One Martini backbone bead per residue (centre of mass of N, CA, C, O) as a GRO file, in nm:
protein
  446
    1MET     BB    1  -1.412   7.758   2.590
    2LYS     BB    2  -1.181   7.933   2.780
    3ILE     BB    3  -1.023   7.765   3.063
    4VAL     BB    4  -0.887   7.857   3.382
    5ILE     BB    5  -0.719   7.659   3.639
    6ALA     BB    6  -0.642   7.727   3.980
    7GLY     BB    7  -0.601   7.442   4.106
    8VAL     BB    8  -0.551   7.064   4.131
    9GLY     BB    9  -0.707   6.929   4.326
   10GLU     BB   10  -0.992   6.784   4.389
   11VAL     BB   11  -1.167   7.015   4.271
   12GLY     BB   12  -1.004   7.102   4.017
   13SER     BB   13  -0.990   6.822   3.878
   14HIS     BB   14  -1.293   6.782   3.850
   15LEU     BB   15  -1.345   7.029   3.677
   16ALA     BB   16  -1.156   6.962   3.443
   17ARG     BB   17  -1.297   6.699   3.359
   18MET     BB   18  -1.586   6.802   3.325
   19LEU     BB   19  -1.522   7.039   3.122
   20GLY     BB   20  -1.370   6.865   2.914
   21GLU     BB   21  -1.629   6.696   2.833
   22GLU     BB   22  -1.756   6.983   2.713
   23MET     BB   23  -1.532   7.097   2.507
   24HIS     BB   24  -1.326   7.259   2.647
   25ASP     BB   25  -1.057   7.485   2.698
   26ILE     BB   26  -0.805   7.353   2.911
   27THR     BB   27  -0.625   7.515   3.183
   28VAL     BB   28  -0.365   7.441   3.424
   29ILE     BB   29  -0.259   7.548   3.761
   30ASP     BB   30   0.035   7.436   3.956
   31ASP     BB   31   0.288   7.401   4.222
   32ASP     BB   32   0.226   7.087   4.218
   33PRO     BB   33   0.352   6.818   4.053
   34LYS     BB   34   0.145   6.601   4.143
   35ASN     BB   35  -0.111   6.739   4.038
   36ILE     BB   36  -0.016   6.753   3.745
   37GLU     BB   37   0.023   6.448   3.706
   38ASN     BB   38  -0.278   6.362   3.765
   39ILE     BB   39  -0.392   6.543   3.506
   40SER     BB   40  -0.208   6.476   3.245
   41GLY     BB   41  -0.371   6.212   3.139
   42PHE     BB   42  -0.566   6.414   3.017
   43SER     BB   43  -0.698   6.504   2.745
   44ASP     BB   44  -0.678   6.842   2.644
   45ILE     BB   45  -0.495   6.928   2.894
   46VAL     BB   46  -0.330   7.203   3.001
   47THR     BB   47  -0.013   7.224   3.171
   48ILE     BB   48   0.106   7.423   3.465
   49THR     BB   49   0.396   7.485   3.644
   50GLY     BB   50   0.289   7.710   3.903
   51ASP     BB   51   0.216   8.038   4.010
   52ALA     BB   52  -0.097   8.205   3.995
   53THR     BB   53   0.036   8.489   4.121
   54THR     BB   54   0.194   8.505   3.856
   55PHE     BB   55   0.269   8.640   3.552
   56GLU     BB   56   0.406   8.400   3.420
   57ALA     BB   57   0.179   8.183   3.452
   58LEU     BB   58  -0.052   8.354   3.324
   59ALA     BB   59   0.083   8.387   3.048
   60LYS     BB   60   0.106   8.084   2.976
   61ALA     BB   61  -0.222   8.059   3.002
   62GLU     BB   62  -0.366   8.293   2.857
   63VAL     BB   63  -0.574   8.489   3.019
   64SER     BB   64  -0.645   8.706   2.802
   65LYS     BB   65  -0.833   8.463   2.651
   66ALA     BB   66  -1.025   8.414   2.877
   67ASN     BB   67  -1.355   8.341   2.976
   68LEU     BB   68  -1.245   8.166   3.235
   69PHE     BB   69  -1.154   8.204   3.583
   70ILE     BB   70  -1.038   7.953   3.829
   71ALA     BB   71  -0.995   7.967   4.187
   72VAL     BB   72  -0.915   7.641   4.378
   73GLY     BB   73  -0.732   7.656   4.599
   74PRO     BB   74  -0.637   7.617   4.945
   75VAL     BB   75  -0.568   7.934   4.930
   76GLU     BB   76  -0.742   8.213   4.958
   77SER     BB   77  -0.543   8.449   4.894
   78LYS     BB   78  -0.445   8.328   4.622
   79ASN     BB   79  -0.717   8.327   4.481
   80ILE     BB   80  -0.767   8.632   4.490
   81ILE     BB   81  -0.515   8.722   4.340
   82ALA     BB   82  -0.546   8.555   4.082
   83ALA     BB   83  -0.829   8.662   4.000
   84THR     BB   84  -0.748   8.959   3.980
   85LEU     BB   85  -0.520   8.936   3.772
   86ALA     BB   86  -0.679   8.796   3.547
   87LYS     BB   87  -0.878   9.029   3.499
   88GLN     BB   88  -0.659   9.250   3.440
   89LEU     BB   89  -0.546   9.062   3.188
   90GLY     BB   90  -0.857   8.972   3.042
   91ALA     BB   91  -1.054   8.814   3.176
   92LYS     BB   92  -1.393   8.795   3.161
   93LYS     BB   93  -1.403   8.581   3.403
   94SER     BB   94  -1.379   8.576   3.775
   95ILE     BB   95  -1.315   8.317   4.022
   96ALA     BB   96  -1.339   8.231   4.387
   97ARG     BB   97  -1.223   8.054   4.650
   98ILE     BB   98  -1.343   8.035   4.986
   99ASP     BB   99  -1.329   8.049   5.383
  100ASN     BB  100  -1.509   8.333   5.425
  101ASP     BB  101  -1.822   8.466   5.498
  102GLU     BB  102  -1.757   8.770   5.520
  103TYR     BB  103  -1.722   8.813   5.202
  104LEU     BB  104  -2.053   8.763   5.147
  105ARG     BB  105  -2.128   9.025   5.220
  106PRO     BB  106  -2.263   9.271   5.043
  107ASN     BB  107  -2.047   9.497   5.094
  108ASN     BB  108  -1.799   9.308   5.040
  109THR     BB  109  -1.858   9.204   4.755
  110GLU     BB  110  -1.820   9.479   4.613
  111ILE     BB  111  -1.515   9.491   4.649
  112PHE     BB  112  -1.451   9.244   4.465
  113ILE     BB  113  -1.578   9.356   4.211
  114ASN     BB  114  -1.382   9.603   4.196
  115MET     BB  115  -1.132   9.400   4.161
  116GLY     BB  116  -1.271   9.168   3.941
  117ILE     BB  117  -1.458   8.973   4.094
  118ASP     BB  118  -1.751   8.800   4.009
  119TYR     BB  119  -1.707   8.536   4.209
  120LEU     BB  120  -1.790   8.378   4.518
  121PHE     BB  121  -1.697   8.062   4.682
  122TYR     BB  122  -1.829   7.830   4.954
  123PRO     BB  123  -1.856   7.503   4.988
  124GLU     BB  124  -1.904   7.458   5.297
  125MET     BB  125  -2.153   7.641   5.319
  126VAL     BB  126  -2.333   7.497   5.112
  127ALA     BB  127  -2.323   7.220   5.248
  128ALA     BB  128  -2.448   7.312   5.518
  129GLU     BB  129  -2.716   7.410   5.393
  130GLU     BB  130  -2.800   7.134   5.292
  131VAL     BB  131  -2.817   6.994   5.564
  132ILE     BB  132  -3.028   7.182   5.693
  133THR     BB  133  -3.250   7.132   5.486
  134LEU     BB  134  -3.263   6.817   5.526
  135LEU     BB  135  -3.341   6.832   5.835
  136GLY     BB  136  -3.630   6.961   5.737
  137ASN     BB  137  -3.633   6.698   5.509
  138THR     BB  138  -3.605   6.374   5.596
  139GLY     BB  139  -3.764   6.214   5.356
  140THR     BB  140  -3.524   6.312   5.190
  141SER     BB  141  -3.217   6.308   4.987
  142GLU     BB  142  -3.314   6.566   4.822
  143TYR     BB  143  -3.321   6.943   4.830
  144VAL     BB  144  -3.431   7.194   4.590
  145ASN     BB  145  -3.449   7.530   4.529
  146PHE     BB  146  -3.660   7.742   4.324
  147SER     BB  147  -3.770   8.046   4.291
  148GLY     BB  148  -3.783   8.092   4.607
  149GLY     BB  149  -3.960   7.803   4.649
  150LYS     BB  150  -4.185   7.752   4.431
  151LEU     BB  151  -3.975   7.537   4.346
  152SER     BB  152  -3.889   7.179   4.365
  153LEU     BB  153  -3.645   6.936   4.430
  154VAL     BB  154  -3.722   6.595   4.493
  155VAL     BB  155  -3.584   6.303   4.670
  156PHE     BB  156  -3.664   5.950   4.648
  157LYS     BB  157  -3.684   5.638   4.810
  158LEU     BB  158  -3.852   5.355   4.750
  159SER     BB  159  -4.053   5.176   4.931
  160SER     BB  160  -4.252   4.899   4.982
  161SER     BB  161  -4.501   5.102   5.083
  162SER     BB  162  -4.536   5.224   4.817
  163PRO     BB  163  -4.797   5.305   4.589
  164LEU     BB  164  -4.609   5.311   4.325
  165VAL     BB  165  -4.546   5.030   4.320
  166ASP     BB  166  -4.622   4.874   4.016
  167HIS     BB  167  -4.665   5.148   3.871
  168THR     BB  168  -4.733   5.384   3.654
  169LEU     BB  169  -4.701   5.704   3.573
  170ALA     BB  170  -4.986   5.738   3.451
  171GLU     BB  171  -5.148   5.615   3.696
  172MET     BB  172  -5.006   5.850   3.904
  173THR     BB  173  -5.136   6.078   3.711
  174ASP     BB  174  -5.312   6.393   3.724
  175THR     BB  175  -5.413   6.535   3.423
  176ASP     BB  176  -5.695   6.672   3.490
  177GLY     BB  177  -5.580   6.814   3.700
  178GLY     BB  178  -5.379   7.013   3.897
  179MET     BB  179  -5.061   6.992   3.876
  180SER     BB  180  -4.796   6.965   4.151
  181TYR     BB  181  -4.628   6.730   4.003
  182ARG     BB  182  -4.313   6.574   3.863
  183THR     BB  183  -4.160   6.309   3.711
  184VAL     BB  184  -3.821   6.334   3.570
  185ALA     BB  185  -3.681   6.080   3.728
  186ILE     BB  186  -3.498   5.759   3.733
  187SER     BB  187  -3.308   5.561   3.961
  188ARG     BB  188  -3.157   5.239   3.842
  189LYS     BB  189  -2.890   5.069   3.893
  190GLY     BB  190  -2.717   5.338   3.784
  191LYS     BB  191  -2.964   5.437   3.611
  192THR     BB  192  -3.095   5.700   3.410
  193ILE     BB  193  -3.442   5.794   3.374
  194ILE     BB  194  -3.659   5.923   3.131
  195PRO     BB  195  -3.986   5.911   3.171
  196THR     BB  196  -4.267   5.756   3.077
  197GLY     BB  197  -4.595   5.659   3.119
  198SER     BB  198  -4.497   5.335   3.106
  199GLU     BB  199  -4.334   5.354   3.355
  200TYR     BB  200  -4.220   5.170   3.622
  201PHE     BB  201  -4.229   5.138   3.952
  202LYS     BB  202  -3.973   5.054   4.199
  203GLU     BB  203  -3.820   4.921   4.434
  204ASP     BB  204  -3.554   5.149   4.515
  205ASP     BB  205  -3.617   5.379   4.372
  206THR     BB  206  -3.505   5.689   4.248
  207ILE     BB  207  -3.687   5.992   4.267
  208TYR     BB  208  -3.756   6.282   4.054
  209ILE     BB  209  -3.917   6.587   4.170
  210ILE     BB  210  -4.132   6.836   4.064
  211THR     BB  211  -4.253   7.097   4.292
  212ASP     BB  212  -4.461   7.237   4.492
  213LYS     BB  213  -4.502   7.347   4.830
  214LYS     BB  214  -4.791   7.182   4.880
  215SER     BB  215  -4.690   6.853   4.820
  216MET     BB  216  -4.516   6.702   5.041
  217ASP     BB  217  -4.711   6.514   5.191
  218GLU     BB  218  -4.797   6.349   4.944
  219LEU     BB  219  -4.510   6.255   4.863
  220LEU     BB  220  -4.442   6.103   5.121
  221GLU     BB  221  -4.669   5.897   5.092
  222LEU     BB  222  -4.572   5.784   4.814
  223SER     BB  223  -4.281   5.694   4.921
  224GLY     BB  224  -4.307   5.564   5.226
  225ARG     BB  225  -4.229   5.817   5.399
  226ASP     BB  226  -4.102   6.010   5.675
  227ASN     BB  227  -4.099   6.280   5.872
  228VAL     BB  228  -3.851   6.382   6.098
  229LYS     BB  229  -3.824   6.506   6.408
  230VAL     BB  230  -3.560   6.704   6.512
  231ARG     BB  231  -3.406   6.691   6.848
  232ASN     BB  232  -3.163   6.483   6.806
  233MET     BB  233  -2.807   6.528   6.737
  234MET     BB  234  -2.518   6.411   6.548
  235ILE     BB  235  -2.175   6.514   6.502
  236LEU     BB  236  -1.911   6.411   6.287
  237GLY     BB  237  -1.701   6.656   6.297
  238GLY     BB  238  -1.506   6.972   6.312
  239SER     BB  239  -1.564   7.098   6.063
  240LYS     BB  240  -1.691   7.347   5.881
  241ILE     BB  241  -1.956   7.204   5.848
  242GLY     BB  242  -2.007   7.118   6.142
  243GLN     BB  243  -1.997   7.400   6.265
  244ARG     BB  244  -2.233   7.530   6.100
  245VAL     BB  245  -2.454   7.336   6.185
  246ALA     BB  246  -2.435   7.379   6.489
  247LEU     BB  247  -2.473   7.689   6.491
  248ALA     BB  248  -2.762   7.683   6.350
  249LEU     BB  249  -2.902   7.443   6.564
  250GLN     BB  250  -2.839   7.469   6.885
  251ASN     BB  251  -3.124   7.641   6.948
  252GLN     BB  252  -3.329   7.393   6.841
  253VAL     BB  253  -3.137   7.153   6.917
  254ASN     BB  254  -2.977   6.869   7.024
  255VAL     BB  255  -2.617   6.887   7.026
  256LYS     BB  256  -2.362   6.665   6.913
  257LEU     BB  257  -1.996   6.679   6.903
  258VAL     BB  258  -1.748   6.481   6.735
  259ASP     BB  259  -1.386   6.479   6.817
  260TYR     BB  260  -1.059   6.351   6.829
  261ASN     BB  261  -0.948   6.640   6.878
  262GLU     BB  262  -0.888   6.793   7.168
  263GLU     BB  263  -0.811   7.083   7.092
  264LYS     BB  264  -1.046   7.131   6.898
  265ALA     BB  265  -1.275   7.070   7.097
  266HIS     BB  266  -1.219   7.312   7.284
  267LYS     BB  267  -1.269   7.532   7.072
  268LEU     BB  268  -1.560   7.445   7.004
  269ALA     BB  269  -1.677   7.484   7.292
  270GLU     BB  270  -1.632   7.797   7.289
  271MET     BB  271  -1.808   7.853   7.025
  272LEU     BB  272  -2.035   7.632   7.124
  273ASP     BB  273  -2.258   7.690   7.366
  274ASN     BB  274  -2.510   7.461   7.278
  275THR     BB  275  -2.281   7.236   7.249
  276LEU     BB  276  -2.183   6.905   7.281
  277VAL     BB  277  -1.845   6.839   7.321
  278ILE     BB  278  -1.654   6.550   7.201
  279ALA     BB  279  -1.342   6.381   7.278
  280GLU     BB  280  -1.360   6.146   7.025
  281ASP     BB  281  -1.372   5.842   6.851
  282GLY     BB  282  -1.611   5.762   6.606
  283ARG     BB  283  -1.496   5.455   6.555
  284ASN     BB  284  -1.595   5.395   6.843
  285THR     BB  285  -1.850   5.206   6.937
  286GLU     BB  286  -1.866   5.240   7.246
  287VAL     BB  287  -1.875   5.547   7.248
  288MET     BB  288  -2.133   5.584   7.075
  289ILE     BB  289  -2.316   5.433   7.270
  290GLU     BB  290  -2.261   5.611   7.522
  291GLU     BB  291  -2.364   5.875   7.342
  292ASP     BB  292  -2.643   5.789   7.213
  293LEU     BB  293  -2.687   5.722   6.906
  294GLY     BB  294  -2.969   5.564   6.917
  295GLY     BB  295  -3.119   5.849   7.022
  296MET     BB  296  -3.110   5.968   6.747
  297ASP     BB  297  -3.254   6.139   6.470
  298ALA     BB  298  -2.961   6.242   6.377
  299PHE     BB  299  -2.676   6.195   6.143
  300VAL     BB  300  -2.351   6.366   6.091
  301ALA     BB  301  -2.082   6.300   5.856
  302VAL     BB  302  -1.782   6.544   5.857
  303THR     BB  303  -1.452   6.474   5.854
  304GLY     BB  304  -1.323   6.427   5.539
  305ARG     BB  305  -1.351   6.105   5.567
  306SER     BB  306  -1.509   5.874   5.398
  307GLU     BB  307  -1.464   5.607   5.553
  308THR     BB  308  -1.547   5.708   5.832
  309ASN     BB  309  -1.832   5.801   5.756
  310ILE     BB  310  -1.943   5.529   5.658
  311LEU     BB  311  -1.899   5.362   5.913
  312ALA     BB  312  -2.068   5.545   6.100
  313ALA     BB  313  -2.331   5.524   5.936
  314MET     BB  314  -2.375   5.220   5.969
  315LEU     BB  315  -2.407   5.233   6.274
  316ALA     BB  316  -2.647   5.427   6.283
  317LYS     BB  317  -2.842   5.247   6.124
  318LYS     BB  318  -2.821   4.998   6.312
  319MET     BB  319  -2.932   5.191   6.565
  320GLY     BB  320  -3.189   5.366   6.424
  321VAL     BB  321  -3.131   5.607   6.263
  322LYS     BB  322  -3.329   5.794   6.051
  323LYS     BB  323  -3.104   6.026   5.980
  324VAL     BB  324  -2.838   6.008   5.729
  325ILE     BB  325  -2.544   6.211   5.682
  326VAL     BB  326  -2.283   6.222   5.422
  327GLU     BB  327  -1.951   6.284   5.359
  328ILE     BB  328  -1.828   6.246   5.013
  329GLU     BB  329  -1.533   6.275   4.806
  330ASN     BB  330  -1.557   5.998   4.678
  331LEU     BB  331  -1.737   5.925   4.403
  332ASN     BB  332  -1.717   5.602   4.417
  333TYR     BB  333  -1.881   5.591   4.710
  334ILE     BB  334  -2.178   5.675   4.674
  335SER     BB  335  -2.322   5.412   4.588
  336LEU     BB  336  -2.227   5.249   4.829
  337ALA     BB  337  -2.371   5.414   5.049
  338GLU     BB  338  -2.660   5.385   4.936
  339ASN     BB  339  -2.659   5.065   4.953
  340MET     BB  340  -2.622   5.090   5.282
  341GLY     BB  341  -2.855   5.329   5.362
  342VAL     BB  342  -2.788   5.603   5.304
  343ASP     BB  343  -2.971   5.889   5.270
  344THR     BB  344  -2.730   6.117   5.242
  345VAL     BB  345  -2.517   6.291   5.011
  346ILE     BB  346  -2.222   6.488   5.027
  347ASN     BB  347  -2.033   6.709   4.785
  348LYS     BB  348  -1.798   6.946   4.711
  349LYS     BB  349  -1.760   6.905   4.411
  350LEU     BB  350  -2.061   6.935   4.333
  351THR     BB  351  -2.101   7.206   4.466
  352THR     BB  352  -1.894   7.352   4.288
  353ALA     BB  353  -2.012   7.280   4.015
  354SER     BB  354  -2.280   7.430   4.067
  355SER     BB  355  -2.144   7.717   4.095
  356ILE     BB  356  -1.987   7.711   3.798
  357PHE     BB  357  -2.138   7.589   3.546
  358ARG     BB  358  -2.314   7.841   3.460
  359PHE     BB  359  -2.060   7.999   3.331
  360THR     BB  360  -2.056   7.782   3.069
  361MET     BB  361  -2.301   7.884   2.947
  362ASN     BB  362  -2.489   8.018   2.653
  363THR     BB  363  -2.673   8.112   2.892
  364ASP     BB  364  -2.889   8.225   3.137
  365VAL     BB  365  -2.827   8.087   3.452
  366GLN     BB  366  -2.968   8.089   3.767
  367ALA     BB  367  -2.943   7.768   3.819
  368ILE     BB  368  -2.751   7.482   3.957
  369LYS     BB  369  -2.763   7.112   3.999
  370CYS     BB  370  -2.554   6.865   4.107
  371LEU     BB  371  -2.607   6.535   4.146
  372ASN     BB  372  -2.552   6.254   4.344
  373GLY     BB  373  -2.746   5.994   4.241
  374CYS     BB  374  -2.685   6.117   3.946
  375ASP     BB  375  -2.621   6.182   3.597
  376ALA     BB  376  -2.720   6.506   3.666
  377GLU     BB  377  -2.914   6.810   3.604
  378VAL     BB  378  -3.043   7.119   3.741
  379LEU     BB  379  -3.215   7.394   3.579
  380GLU     BB  380  -3.246   7.762   3.560
  381PHE     BB  381  -3.443   7.958   3.347
  382ILE     BB  382  -3.483   8.244   3.131
  383ALA     BB  383  -3.710   8.346   2.907
  384LYS     BB  384  -3.676   8.495   2.616
  385PRO     BB  385  -3.772   8.687   2.384
  386ASP     BB  386  -3.830   8.480   2.109
  387SER     BB  387  -3.770   8.217   2.200
  388PRO     BB  388  -3.814   7.890   2.115
  389ILE     BB  389  -3.981   7.810   2.380
  390THR     BB  390  -4.223   8.038   2.289
  391LYS     BB  391  -4.357   7.892   2.006
  392GLY     BB  392  -4.518   7.677   2.192
  393PRO     BB  393  -4.587   7.389   2.277
  394LEU     BB  394  -4.386   7.155   2.415
  395ARG     BB  395  -4.454   6.920   2.210
  396ASP     BB  396  -4.334   7.128   1.960
  397THR     BB  397  -4.010   7.196   2.039
  398HIS     BB  398  -3.790   6.969   2.038
  399PHE     BB  399  -3.672   6.869   2.283
  400PRO     BB  400  -3.422   6.719   2.411
  401GLU     BB  401  -3.299   6.429   2.452
  402GLY     BB  402  -3.255   6.396   2.807
  403ALA     BB  403  -3.479   6.619   2.855
  404THR     BB  404  -3.686   6.807   3.102
  405ILE     BB  405  -3.970   6.982   3.195
  406GLY     BB  406  -4.106   7.054   3.515
  407GLY     BB  407  -4.129   7.384   3.555
  408VAL     BB  408  -4.317   7.702   3.611
  409VAL     BB  409  -4.256   8.059   3.659
  410ARG     BB  410  -4.519   8.324   3.684
  411GLY     BB  411  -4.454   8.504   3.908
  412ASP     BB  412  -4.697   8.368   4.134
  413LYS     BB  413  -4.706   8.136   3.932
  414VAL     BB  414  -4.747   7.772   3.908
  415PHE     BB  415  -4.618   7.516   3.679
  416ILE     BB  416  -4.666   7.203   3.564
  417ALA     BB  417  -4.545   7.034   3.313
  418LYS     BB  418  -4.687   6.993   2.985
  419GLY     BB  419  -4.759   6.952   2.658
  420ASP     BB  420  -4.956   7.230   2.665
  421THR     BB  421  -4.742   7.405   2.759
  422GLU     BB  422  -4.665   7.760   2.768
  423ILE     BB  423  -4.404   7.969   2.711
  424LYS     BB  424  -4.299   8.276   2.843
  425ALA     BB  425  -4.170   8.559   2.876
  426TYR     BB  426  -3.978   8.539   3.179
  427ASP     BB  427  -3.984   8.269   3.252
  428ARG     BB  428  -3.930   8.018   3.486
  429VAL     BB  429  -3.724   7.725   3.412
  430VAL     BB  430  -3.722   7.379   3.496
  431VAL     BB  431  -3.446   7.153   3.426
  432PHE     BB  432  -3.387   6.818   3.331
  433SER     BB  433  -3.049   6.668   3.277
  434LEU     BB  434  -2.846   6.508   3.086
  435PRO     BB  435  -2.530   6.550   2.976
  436ASP     BB  436  -2.583   6.529   2.656
  437ALA     BB  437  -2.809   6.781   2.668
  438ILE     BB  438  -2.696   7.050   2.782
  439SER     BB  439  -2.573   7.188   2.516
  440LYS     BB  440  -2.885   7.204   2.384
  441ILE     BB  441  -3.065   7.394   2.569
  442GLY     BB  442  -2.992   7.703   2.556
  443ARG     BB  443  -3.120   7.780   2.269
  444PHE     BB  444  -3.427   7.786   2.384
  445PHE     BB  445  -3.360   8.075   2.571
  446ILE     BB  446  -3.243   8.300   2.327
   0.00000   0.00000   0.00000
């Protein structure tokens, strides 16, 4: 697939590298020579220094031959113009990053479709929605809904009190009864394992489970963790993510928002009627103690600076805050933060990858989630009539090694996948996959 990416800052460069590894034909455009220099060292990526809103740069990138055009620069208006021009010049699909949720309202989205833009995405809004979901499921480190919430991926780190520890997957799976959840992966010391029945659970394992919505209490008990009712929370950073989280939750819980910029803090105080906005530096331990950080049920660090967020999160954990969520944009810091006890990491690059990656698949992917804690993705497919996946029990389909089917939604019915499960046409199927297997999965559903 020929893919043109306009804008190779942090998000664009991550996309270029990730999609380049999938053997796509990647061309990038950026008007900042430093950004071009940073990406030029990667083999097989064609670089163009220029303005993606000009016909000259788009012609050099041969957008007329592009299967996918992605505008992810820092300026929303330029992304919209570039994506519109690319589609008019012949790109098959054109998508743009925005930072205004007004554009995502149904009537307004139709206007952009008529302009030729197939999809708009707002990473900060998606990241804020992830935070809000996690604050309602504090016992998990990740929580993703599929098929309208009929199936979910939940992620737990096993504590020493978990009854799973030192038992095998087979011992802890009720295959005779109606299964309501399935462990699809285990992350251990930086390695992701697709487990067999003989795999042992160990303390500090991060486990990935596909479940129906009825089983959360049971899963929390198995993980050795509790859901914390969030009544008091503190947000560090008045970023777009911090603003959206405060705005969504300020009428339900007591919210304090801390930002070091006094002018920005005043503006936030005017916008957030029921949030206590504090103009202080969150790196100052004495200030955080005075503002009762230790009395918070949840702490969310979203300053946009990974180092600041990690240091503040360490303080929050030390002071006994039960749920700590941190925005980390440097992918190399994610495992570091998790090893320090941070409960949940959010990352806009992975959020963006989740929004875009499905457009690069060779079949219709309903949803995809690129995971923070392991090198893997979870995808939702719809099985087409006569597709290979519908030809018999799952144990006989020769599904790729490195991928596993977690669950199936058929109308109002939900099935956790087993060897004798048979997929029917139009079933929604949730698949957990390591990177090497992703390119092999699509053909099973077409």
